[in-house]
Structure formats: C-alpha cells, structure tokens
C-alpha positions, 0 to 999 in steps of 0.5 A: 597332529604332526602334519604341517599345512604345507604337505596338505596343499595340492601339488602344482598343476601338470606342465602344459604341452608347450612347457614339456616340449621346451624342456626337451629343446636343450637336449635336442640342441646338444645332440645337433651340436654333437653331430656337427662337431664329432659325428659328421667329421668322423664319418667324412674321415672314414669315407676318405680313408676307405677311398684311399684304401680302395685306390691302392695300387702296385708301386705306391709307398705306404705307411701302415698303422703299425708304423712300417714304411714300404712299397706295395708289391701286390694288391689282392681282395682284402690284403696288400703285400708291402715290401719293407726292405729289399727281399722282405715282404709283409702281407697287410690287411688293406684297412691297416694302411694309414697313409699313402706317401707317394702314388705311382703315376699311371702308365702312359698309353702308347699310340 
C-alpha cells in the first residue's frame, strides 16, 4: 500500500574480499605514518635520555626537570645528590635529570 518499489528491491551484493581489504588500506597507511612521525622518534628520545641518566657520575653539572642547576656530588642506585649552592644538597630521582650541561673528564691513568 504505502511501500515504494525502491524499498522492495534487494540490497546490493556483499563486497568481495579484495574490496573489503582495500577499505582497510587507508587505515593501515595512517598507522604506519603515525608510527614513523610520532612513536619512533619518541622511543629514540627516551632511549637517549635513559643512556644519559645511566652515564651520570660525580662532578657532572646537570639541570633537573624542576629547573634546578647544580653539580652531582653522589650517585646511588635510584637517586642522585645534587649540590645547588655551596653547602646545599638535594636528592633527586635519577630520571628527573633533564639535561647534562658539562661532563667531567675521566681521570687520567697514572703510569
């Protein structure tokens, strides 16, 4: 009665395997681009920071994430002692060191 012939027609054929795969190609392409533009550089930066923190030693001048400048006076397992003024020492978590300003030269071996 009120049903039009357009609704009575059969739906289109189901997409074939190649057509459904082609619809996922842009999604996969976006993920690959995001990996190379965002994820990979961040992982590289984290790896460099971890190496810098592991290489800390007594005498290095550092900047903490809080903005404190100081000289490393002691290095322990998970923390670093930083002297920010003469006689003023602060303990910091190793990972809170954001940058090493100057590194101390290794001691020369005596012959």
